[in-house]
C-alpha positions as CSV (number, residue, x, y, z in Angstrom):
1,M,-26.5,23.8,6.7
2,R,-24.7,21.1,8.6
3,L,-25.0,19.5,5.7
4,K,-23.7,21.3,3.3
5,V,-20.7,22.4,5.8
6,L,-20.0,19.0,5.7
7,L,-20.7,18.5,1.8
8,C,-17.8,21.4,1.4
9,A,-15.8,19.7,3.9
10,L,-15.5,16.4,2.2
11,L,-14.2,18.1,-1.7
12,C,-11.5,20.2,0.3
13,A,-10.3,17.1,2.0
14,F,-10.1,15.2,-1.0
15,V,-8.2,18.2,-2.8
16,I,-5.9,18.7,0.1
17,V,-5.1,15.2,1.0
18,K,-5.2,13.7,-2.7
19,A,-3.8,16.9,-4.8
20,Q,-0.4,16.5,-4.8
21,A,2.4,18.9,-7.0
22,Q,4.7,16.3,-8.6
23,D,7.9,16.8,-11.1
24,S,5.6,19.4,-12.5
25,K,4.6,22.8,-11.0
26,N,1.2,23.7,-9.3
27,S,-0.7,26.3,-10.7
28,V,-3.0,29.5,-10.5
29,E,-5.6,30.7,-12.9
30,I,-7.2,33.9,-12.5
31,T,-10.5,33.8,-14.9
32,P,-13.3,36.7,-15.6
33,T,-16.2,35.1,-16.3
34,A,-19.4,36.5,-18.3
35,G,-23.1,35.3,-18.5
36,I,-24.8,33.6,-21.6
37,K,-28.0,32.2,-20.7
38,I,-29.8,31.9,-16.8
39,F,-33.0,30.2,-15.9
40,S,-34.9,28.6,-13.3
41,A,-38.1,25.9,-12.8
42,E,-41.4,26.2,-12.7
43,K,-42.0,29.0,-15.3
44,N,-39.5,31.6,-13.4
45,Y,-38.1,33.1,-16.5
46,L,-35.2,34.8,-15.6
47,K,-33.1,37.9,-17.8
48,G,-30.2,40.1,-17.3
49,K,-26.2,40.1,-17.2
50,F,-24.3,39.0,-15.1
51,W,-20.3,38.8,-14.5
52,G,-17.7,37.1,-12.4
53,T,-14.0,36.2,-11.6
54,E,-12.8,33.0,-10.5
55,L,-9.6,32.1,-8.5
56,A,-8.1,28.7,-8.8
57,Y,-5.7,26.8,-7.6
58,H,-4.5,23.9,-9.6
59,F,-3.1,20.7,-7.8
60,N,-0.9,19.0,-11.2
61,M,-1.6,15.4,-11.0
62,E,0.2,14.7,-14.6
63,N,2.7,12.4,-12.6
64,N,0.6,10.8,-10.1
65,P,1.2,7.1,-9.7
66,A,-2.8,6.6,-8.8
67,S,-4.5,4.1,-11.0
68,Y,-7.6,6.8,-11.4
69,V,-5.5,9.5,-12.4
70,R,-3.8,7.6,-15.1
71,I,-7.4,6.1,-16.5
72,F,-9.7,9.5,-16.6
73,N,-5.8,11.3,-17.4
74,I,-6.7,13.9,-14.6
75,K,-4.6,17.0,-15.0
76,S,-5.3,18.6,-12.1
77,I,-7.6,18.9,-8.8
78,D,-8.2,22.2,-8.3
79,A,-9.5,24.6,-4.9
80,V,-11.7,27.3,-6.4
81,V,-13.2,30.5,-5.2
82,S,-15.9,32.8,-7.2
83,Y,-17.5,35.5,-7.3
84,R,-20.7,36.3,-9.4
85,N,-22.5,39.7,-9.4
86,M,-26.1,39.0,-10.2
87,E,-28.0,42.4,-9.8
88,Q,-28.9,43.1,-13.5
89,V,-31.1,39.9,-13.6
90,V,-35.5,40.4,-13.3
91,L,-37.9,38.2,-13.3
92,N,-40.6,37.5,-15.7
93,S,-39.5,40.6,-17.1
94,D,-40.7,42.5,-14.2
95,P,-38.3,45.4,-13.5
96,S,-39.2,45.6,-9.6
97,T,-37.0,42.2,-9.2
98,K,-34.1,43.4,-10.4
99,G,-31.4,42.6,-8.0
100,L,-33.6,39.7,-6.6
101,L,-30.6,37.5,-7.0
102,G,-27.9,39.9,-5.4
103,S,-24.0,38.4,-5.6
104,T,-22.6,35.0,-4.9
105,V,-19.3,33.7,-3.5
106,G,-18.4,30.4,-3.8
107,V,-15.9,27.9,-2.6
108,L,-15.2,24.6,-4.7
109,G,-13.5,21.2,-5.4
110,R,-12.7,20.6,-9.2
111,F,-11.1,18.7,-11.6
112,E,-9.5,18.7,-14.5
113,F,-10.2,16.1,-17.2
114,G,-8.2,16.1,-20.2
115,L,-10.2,14.8,-23.1
116,L,-7.7,15.8,-26.3
117,K,-5.1,17.1,-26.9
118,A,-3.3,18.6,-30.4
119,G,0.3,20.1,-30.4
120,P,-0.1,22.8,-27.8
121,V,-3.9,22.9,-27.6
122,Q,-5.7,20.5,-24.5
123,L,-9.6,19.9,-24.4
124,L,-10.6,19.7,-20.5
125,F,-13.4,18.7,-19.3
126,T,-13.9,20.4,-15.4
127,P,-16.5,19.1,-13.5
128,G,-16.3,20.5,-9.4
129,A,-18.8,21.0,-6.8
130,G,-19.0,23.1,-3.3
131,L,-21.1,25.8,-1.6
132,I,-22.2,29.1,-2.7
133,Y,-23.7,32.0,-0.2
134,S,-26.2,33.9,-1.9
135,T,-26.4,37.5,-0.6
136,Q,-30.4,37.4,-1.7
137,T,-33.2,35.1,-0.7
138,Y,-37.0,34.3,-0.3
139,F,-36.8,35.5,3.3
140,T,-34.4,38.8,2.4
141,D,-36.6,39.8,-0.1
142,N,-39.7,37.9,-0.8
143,K,-40.4,38.5,-4.8
144,N,-37.9,35.6,-5.3
145,P,-39.0,32.2,-5.3
146,I,-35.8,31.1,-7.0
147,V,-33.0,31.2,-3.7
148,G,-34.4,29.8,-0.3
149,S,-31.1,30.1,1.6
150,H,-28.1,31.9,2.1
151,I,-26.2,28.8,1.6
152,N,-26.5,26.3,-1.3
153,I,-25.3,23.1,-2.5
154,A,-23.2,24.0,-5.8
155,A,-22.2,21.9,-9.1
156,Q,-20.6,23.5,-12.0
157,A,-19.1,21.6,-15.4
158,G,-17.2,23.0,-18.0
159,L,-15.7,22.3,-21.5
160,K,-12.0,24.4,-21.8
161,L,-9.3,25.0,-24.1
162,F,-5.9,25.4,-22.6
163,T,-2.9,26.6,-24.3
164,A,1.0,27.1,-23.4
165,I,1.7,31.0,-24.2
166,T,5.0,30.5,-22.7
167,P,7.0,27.8,-20.7
168,S,5.5,28.7,-17.6
169,T,2.7,30.5,-18.5
170,G,-1.0,29.5,-20.3
171,I,-4.3,30.8,-21.1
172,Q,-8.2,29.2,-20.4
173,G,-11.1,29.9,-21.7
174,G,-14.2,27.8,-23.0
175,I,-18.0,27.6,-21.3
176,D,-19.7,26.3,-18.1
177,I,-23.1,25.5,-16.6
178,L,-23.7,25.9,-12.9
179,H,-26.5,25.2,-10.6
180,Y,-27.0,26.1,-7.3
181,S,-29.8,25.3,-4.7
182,N,-30.1,24.3,-1.3
183,G,-31.1,20.7,-1.8
184,A,-35.0,21.5,0.1
185,T,-33.8,22.7,3.6
186,R,-35.0,26.2,2.9
187,L,-38.3,26.6,0.6
188,P,-39.3,27.8,-2.1
189,N,-35.6,26.7,-3.7
190,N,-36.4,26.2,-7.8
191,G,-32.7,27.1,-8.0
192,V,-30.4,28.9,-10.6
193,N,-29.0,27.5,-13.9
194,A,-26.7,29.8,-15.6
195,Y,-24.5,29.1,-18.9
196,M,-21.2,31.4,-18.7
197,W,-18.4,31.7,-20.9
198,S,-14.7,32.7,-19.4
199,L,-11.4,33.1,-20.3
200,G,-8.5,33.3,-17.6
201,L,-5.0,33.5,-17.2
202,V,-2.7,30.2,-16.2
203,Q,0.7,30.8,-13.8
204,K,2.6,28.1,-12.6
205,V,3.9,28.6,-9.3
206,N,7.3,28.2,-7.8
207,Q,7.0,25.0,-6.0
208,R,8.2,21.4,-6.1
209,Q,7.4,18.7,-3.9
210,S,8.6,15.1,-4.6
211,P,6.4,12.4,-5.6
212,R,4.2,10.8,-3.0
213,S,3.2,7.3,-3.3
214,D,-0.3,5.8,-4.2
215,N,-2.8,6.5,-1.2
216,E,-5.6,4.2,-2.9
217,L,-7.5,1.6,-0.7
218,N,-7.2,-2.1,-2.0
219,I,-10.9,-3.4,-1.9
220,P,-12.3,-7.1,-2.7
221,K,-14.7,-7.5,-5.5
222,N,-17.7,-8.1,-3.7
223,S,-19.3,-6.0,-0.4
224,I,-22.5,-5.8,1.7
225,E,-22.8,-2.0,2.0
226,L,-25.0,-0.8,5.0
227,G,-25.9,2.9,4.9
228,G,-27.6,5.4,7.0
229,D,-28.4,9.5,6.9
230,I,-30.4,12.0,8.0
231,G,-31.1,15.2,6.9
232,Y,-34.2,18.1,6.7
233,R,-37.1,19.5,4.6
234,G,-37.9,23.1,5.0
235,V,-41.7,23.6,5.1
236,F,-42.9,26.3,2.3
237,K,-42.7,30.2,3.0
238,S,-40.8,29.1,6.6
239,K,-37.9,28.7,8.4
240,D,-39.2,26.0,9.9
241,G,-38.6,22.1,8.7
242,H,-38.9,18.4,9.0
243,F,-36.1,15.7,9.7
244,K,-36.0,12.5,7.6
245,S,-33.7,9.7,7.7
246,G,-32.9,6.4,4.7
247,L,-31.4,3.6,5.3
248,Y,-29.5,1.5,2.5
249,L,-28.4,-1.9,2.1
250,G,-27.1,-3.8,-0.4
251,Y,-24.7,-5.2,-2.8
252,N,-21.6,-4.2,-4.6
253,Y,-19.6,-5.5,-7.4
254,R,-16.1,-3.7,-8.0
255,L,-15.7,-4.1,-11.5
256,S,-13.0,-2.2,-11.4
257,K,-10.4,0.4,-9.3
258,I,-12.7,3.2,-10.8
259,L,-16.2,1.6,-10.8
260,S,-18.9,-0.7,-9.0
261,L,-22.2,-1.9,-10.2
262,K,-24.2,-2.1,-7.0
263,I,-28.3,-3.2,-6.3
264,G,-29.7,-2.6,-2.9
265,A,-33.0,-1.6,-1.0
266,D,-33.9,2.0,0.4
267,A,-35.9,2.5,3.7
268,G,-36.8,6.3,4.4
269,Y,-38.2,7.4,7.8
270,F,-40.6,9.9,8.2
271,Y,-39.9,11.8,11.7
272,T,-43.8,13.9,10.6
273,V,-46.2,12.7,8.0
274,F,-48.4,14.1,5.8
275,D,-52.0,15.4,7.8
276,P,-54.6,16.6,5.3
277,S,-56.3,18.4,8.6
278,N,-52.5,20.1,8.8
279,F,-52.2,20.8,5.3
280,V,-49.5,24.1,5.0
281,E,-47.1,22.5,8.0
282,T,-46.6,19.1,6.9
283,F,-47.4,18.6,3.3
284,Q,-43.5,18.1,1.5
285,Y,-44.2,17.7,-2.4
286,Y,-43.7,14.6,-4.0
287,G,-41.6,14.1,-0.4
288,S,-44.9,13.7,1.3
289,S,-46.4,10.0,3.2
290,Y,-49.1,9.0,4.9
291,D,-46.7,6.5,6.4
292,R,-43.6,6.9,8.3
293,W,-41.9,4.3,6.2
294,R,-41.3,3.9,2.7
295,V,-39.3,1.1,0.7
296,G,-37.7,0.8,-2.8
297,I,-35.6,-1.3,-4.4
298,S,-32.7,0.6,-6.5
299,A,-29.6,-0.4,-8.4
300,G,-27.1,2.2,-10.0
301,V,-23.0,2.8,-9.9
302,D,-20.2,4.1,-7.8
303,V,-17.9,6.2,-9.8
304,W,-14.3,6.0,-7.9
305,L,-11.2,8.4,-7.8
306,G,-9.2,6.9,-5.2
307,R,-11.3,6.6,-2.0
308,L,-13.8,9.3,-3.3
309,A,-16.9,8.3,-4.9
310,V,-19.7,9.9,-6.7
311,M,-22.9,7.8,-6.3
312,A,-26.0,7.6,-8.1
313,N,-28.8,4.9,-8.0
314,Y,-32.5,4.7,-9.8
315,G,-35.3,3.0,-8.1
316,H,-39.0,2.4,-7.9
317,Y,-40.9,1.8,-4.5
318,I,-42.7,-1.1,-3.5
319,H,-44.3,0.8,-0.5
320,Y,-45.2,4.2,-0.6
321,R,-48.3,5.8,0.4
322,T,-47.7,9.7,-1.0
323,Y,-50.0,12.5,-2.1
324,F,-48.9,11.8,-5.6
325,P,-49.6,7.8,-6.2
326,D,-48.5,8.1,-9.4
327,N,-45.2,9.2,-8.2
328,Q,-43.1,5.8,-7.3
329,K,-39.6,5.9,-9.1
330,Y,-36.9,7.9,-7.3
331,W,-33.2,8.6,-7.6
332,T,-30.3,9.3,-5.3
333,A,-27.1,11.0,-5.9
334,G,-24.2,11.9,-3.5
335,L,-20.8,11.5,-2.4
336,K,-18.7,8.9,-0.1
337,Y,-15.4,8.7,1.2
338,K,-13.5,6.1,2.2
339,I,-12.3,6.8,6.0
340,K,-10.9,3.1,6.4
341,P,-12.0,0.1,4.1
342,W,-15.1,-0.8,6.1
343,V,-16.2,2.8,6.7
344,A,-17.1,5.8,4.8
345,L,-18.7,8.9,5.0
346,Q,-21.5,9.9,2.9
347,V,-23.7,13.2,1.6
348,K,-26.7,12.0,-0.3
349,G,-29.6,13.3,-2.3
350,Y,-32.9,12.1,-2.5
351,I,-34.6,12.8,-5.8
352,H,-38.2,12.4,-7.3
353,G,-37.8,13.8,-11.1
354,T,-35.9,17.1,-10.7
355,E,-37.2,17.6,-7.2
356,A,-34.8,17.1,-4.2
357,D,-36.7,15.7,-1.6
358,Y,-33.7,15.9,1.0
359,V,-29.9,15.8,1.6
360,G,-28.5,13.3,3.8
361,V,-25.4,12.8,5.8
362,G,-24.1,9.6,7.6
363,P,-21.9,6.7,7.6
364,I,-21.3,3.3,5.2
365,F,-20.1,0.0,6.6
366,N,-19.2,-2.4,4.3
367,V,-18.2,-5.8,4.3
368,H,-16.2,-7.2,1.7
369,W,-14.8,-10.8,0.9
């Protein structure tokens, strides 16, 4: 749970620190949503009506001088609170499972990127991430293999059309996709995926502030990066779990203020290894290892939004004695926030295929030249 709270804190801190009201006014948005389709993994078929509401506060970025704002055409950075009612959803057409997903309340940080503009109409791309609280889990209803814990990591992205109807009021509508799960801290945890449509009202508010200076860091092109993290993976159908740690050592090349290329080595440490004689307690699916250490080589990119970066790497193990010997590829994804040029805080997920191994949190240190 601490990892997820930290992830949300990173996003909220970025919204508060970086989002700045400029000459244009900030705005508030209230948006009803309705479900199109809901689904999960591993032949868990979900069906039923669901609906919700989102309340967003838009920090206007159109006059912000930061290079990432101009390059990505960021219209606003948003703080979003959401509610969704999924009480009508059933699993595998079984009426007795009605209500297994309950309702959710979420808090997300979100960007609005301008893609196209035609007269008064704008096409926006709206990705976001944060936390969702679910009222129902496997441990409150054992017919629910979808959600393993009350607190979940959420990712959401949408395509929206916005048009002004008065100088201070507009309407915004479109389609979103939402995913939430807990990063394998409690199992089972197949996760929820949903498509939704939305139509809402956007109202500018009477708040103006003076433009602030660009708060970007001037980072040299070359750097060596050393990162570490610690995380937790749950035991199936239990509230127990096992700690894991990761190390990363790599080289980064900063192509521009918004993009870095990187290559390096990942090492994972298992505090609990797989023991066939204690299968249930030590089996960790694709993350099951007979040895304390696994090592891989990976390459990827960092996409920079000021001090915040979205990380993604794809790799191949050079040492991994696992229960599944064909499982030799992995990828990592996460966020990091530069506190100083030489140190950052990261939240990082380790993934095999589409299955989360664990989510870790820790520092990253850099040497630049």
